[in-house]
C-alpha positions in Angstrom: 152.9 56.0 134.8 152.2 55.8 138.5 148.6 55.4 139.7 148.2 59.0 140.6 149.2 60.2 137.0 147.0 57.5 135.5 144.0 58.8 137.6 144.7 62.4 136.4 145.0 61.3 132.8 141.7 59.5 133.1 140.0 62.5 134.6 141.4 64.7 131.7 140.0 62.3 129.1 136.6 62.4 130.9 136.6 66.2 131.0 137.5 66.6 127.3 135.1 63.9 126.3 132.3 65.6 128.2 133.3 69.0 126.7 133.1 67.4 123.2 129.6 66.2 123.8 128.5 69.5 125.1 129.9 71.3 122.0 128.3 68.9 119.7 125.0 69.4 121.4 125.3 73.1 121.1 126.1 72.8 117.4 122.9 70.7 116.9 120.8 73.4 118.7 122.3 76.1 116.5 120.8 74.3 113.5 117.3 75.2 114.5 115.5 78.4 113.4 115.4 81.1 116.1 111.8 81.5 117.1 112.3 85.2 118.0 113.3 85.8 114.3 110.1 84.2 113.2 108.1 86.5 115.4 110.1 89.6 114.4 109.4 88.8 110.7 105.7 88.3 111.3 105.2 91.4 113.4 107.1 93.7 111.1 105.1 92.5 108.2 101.7 93.0 109.9 102.8 96.5 111.1 103.7 97.4 107.5 100.6 96.0 105.8 98.3 97.6 108.4 100.0 100.9 108.0 99.6 100.9 104.3 95.8 100.3 104.6 95.0 102.6 107.4 96.2 105.8 108.9 96.7 105.9 112.7 98.6 103.8 115.3 98.6 100.1 115.0 99.1 97.5 117.7 100.1 94.0 116.8 100.0 91.0 119.1 101.1 87.6 118.0 100.0 84.2 119.4 102.5 82.1 121.3 104.8 79.7 119.3 105.0 76.1 120.7 108.3 76.1 122.7 108.9 72.5 121.4 108.9 73.9 117.8 111.9 72.7 115.8 112.4 74.1 112.3 115.6 74.0 110.3 117.5 77.2 110.4 116.7 79.3 107.3 119.8 80.5 105.2 117.8 83.1 103.4 115.6 86.0 104.8 112.3 84.9 106.1 109.2 85.7 104.0 106.0 86.7 105.8 102.7 86.8 103.9 98.9 87.0 104.3 97.2 83.6 103.9 94.0 83.5 101.8 90.9 84.5 103.8 92.8 86.3 106.6 91.3 89.4 108.0 93.2 92.7 107.6 92.2 93.8 111.1 91.2 92.1 114.4 91.8 88.4 114.9 93.7 87.0 111.9 96.6 84.7 110.8 99.9 85.5 109.3 102.2 83.1 107.5 106.0 82.9 107.7 108.0 80.8 105.3 111.6 79.8 104.7 112.4 80.3 100.9 115.3 77.8 101.0 115.0 74.7 99.0 113.1 72.2 101.1 112.1 75.1 103.4 109.2 75.3 105.7 106.0 77.3 106.3 104.4 78.2 109.6 101.2 80.0 110.5 100.7 82.2 113.6 97.5 83.6 115.1 97.6 87.4 115.6 95.5 90.4 116.6 95.8 93.7 114.8 94.2 96.8 116.3 94.4 100.1 114.4 93.3 103.3 115.9 92.2 106.1 113.7 89.6 108.9 113.3 86.1 108.1 112.0 83.1 110.3 111.5 80.6 110.5 114.3 77.3 112.4 114.5 77.5 115.6 116.4 73.7 115.6 117.2 70.8 113.4 116.5 69.5 113.0 112.9 66.2 111.6 111.7 65.2 109.8 108.5 65.2 112.0 105.5 67.7 114.6 106.8 70.3 115.7 104.5 73.8 115.2 106.0 75.9 118.3 106.3 79.6 118.4 107.0 78.8 120.4 110.2 76.7 117.5 111.5 79.9 115.4 111.8 83.1 115.2 114.0 86.1 113.1 114.0 86.6 110.7 116.9 89.4 108.1 117.3 88.2 104.5 117.4 89.6 101.0 117.2 88.8 100.2 113.5 89.0 96.5 114.2 85.9 96.8 116.2 83.9 98.4 113.4 82.7 95.4 111.3 79.8 97.4 109.7 82.1 100.0 108.1 82.7 103.7 108.7 83.5 106.9 107.0 86.6 109.1 107.4 85.9 111.8 104.8 83.0 114.2 105.4 83.0 115.2 101.7 81.9 111.7 100.9 79.0 111.8 103.3 77.8 115.4 102.9 74.6 115.6 100.8 73.6 112.0 101.5 70.2 111.3 103.0 69.7 109.7 106.4 67.9 106.3 106.0 67.1 105.8 109.7 67.4 107.8 112.9 70.9 108.4 114.1 71.7 109.2 117.7 74.3 111.7 118.9 77.9 110.3 118.9 76.9 107.4 116.8 79.6 106.2 114.3 78.3 106.7 110.8 78.1 103.5 108.8 77.1 102.9 105.1 73.8 101.4 106.4 72.7 104.7 107.9 72.8 106.9 104.8 72.2 106.7 101.1 72.8 108.8 98.1 70.0 111.3 97.3 67.5 110.5 94.6 68.2 112.7 91.6 65.1 111.7 89.6 61.7 110.6 90.9 59.0 108.5 89.2 56.6 110.7 87.0 58.9 113.7 86.8 60.0 115.3 83.7 63.7 114.9 83.0 66.2 116.1 80.4 67.4 113.3 78.1 70.8 113.4 76.6 71.8 111.1 73.8 75.3 111.1 72.2 76.5 109.3 69.1 79.8 110.3 67.6 80.0 114.1 67.5 76.2 114.4 67.5 74.6 115.3 70.8 70.8 115.4 71.1 68.7 116.9 74.0 65.1 116.2 74.6 62.7 115.5 77.5 60.8 112.6 78.8 59.0 111.1 81.8 61.0 108.9 84.2 59.2 105.7 85.2 61.2 105.1 88.5 63.2 106.8 91.1 66.9 106.9 90.6 70.2 107.9 92.3 73.4 108.9 90.5 74.6 106.0 88.3 71.2 104.1 88.5 69.6 102.7 85.3 66.1 104.0 84.8 63.4 103.8 82.1 62.0 106.9 80.4 59.1 107.6 78.2 60.3 110.0 75.6 58.1 113.0 74.9 56.4 113.0 71.6 57.2 109.5 70.4 56.2 108.0 73.7 59.0 105.4 73.1 60.4 103.7 76.3 64.2 104.1 76.4 66.9 103.2 79.0 69.2 105.7 80.6 71.7 106.4 83.3 71.0 109.1 86.0 74.0 111.5 85.8 72.8 114.5 87.8 69.7 116.2 89.2 66.9 115.7 86.6 69.2 114.6 83.9 69.4 111.2 82.3 71.9 110.0 79.6 70.2 107.7 77.1 72.1 104.5 76.2 72.0 103.9 72.5 
C-alpha cells in the first residue's frame, strides 16, 4: 500500500469511526422521554377535566419544563392526573407519570381559565328584596377569577332574599342572598307527624325563625309540649318522632 492509499484508508477509518460515535450519541438521545409528549398529555387532560366541570371555552397554559430534564422514554401511554390539593381553575398543578415499571412522575405548574355565563344583576337591589328571574342577566366571565362563587341558573336564585345591597351589573354570589324564612318566631304553624301509615296534623307555635330544611322547636297547642321539627314549606313543620 503506497503512502497515498494508506492516507486515504486512514481517512476512511476516521470518517466511519466518527459516524459510529454520532450514531451512538443519537441512540442515547432517543432513549429520553420527549418533553413535547409530556406537555401534550398534561394539556389534553386539563382541557378534558375543565370541560367536564364547566360549560364554556377553556384556555390552558402550562409552565415551562426545564430544558435539562432527562426522563427515561416511557414505553406505555403517559398518565396525567390531578395532585391532591390542586385547584380546578386558576393557578394549579398537574401531574404526569410513566406507568412503566420503575417509571417516573413529574409535576407541572399550569393556569386554567374557563369562560362561561354567570348571573349578573340587571339593576340595583336592596336588602330584603325578593330576587326575581327578571332581575338577572347572563354575562360571560372568567370563572377562575370568581373565588367567592357565582350562580348560573336563575331558577335557583329566584325567590331568594337579598342580604345586602347589590349594585347594577354585580356578579351574584352566595354571600349576597339567602333562602327566605318560611316560619317566624311566635307564628302559628301546621305540625305534621308521621309514623307508619298514620299521619297526624295539629298546630303549634314556632319558637325560632326557620328556612327550608332548618330544625326548629315548636310548642304544641293544647299539650304545650316542646317538640323538634324540620321546616318543609311556608308555615309547615314536620315533627321528628
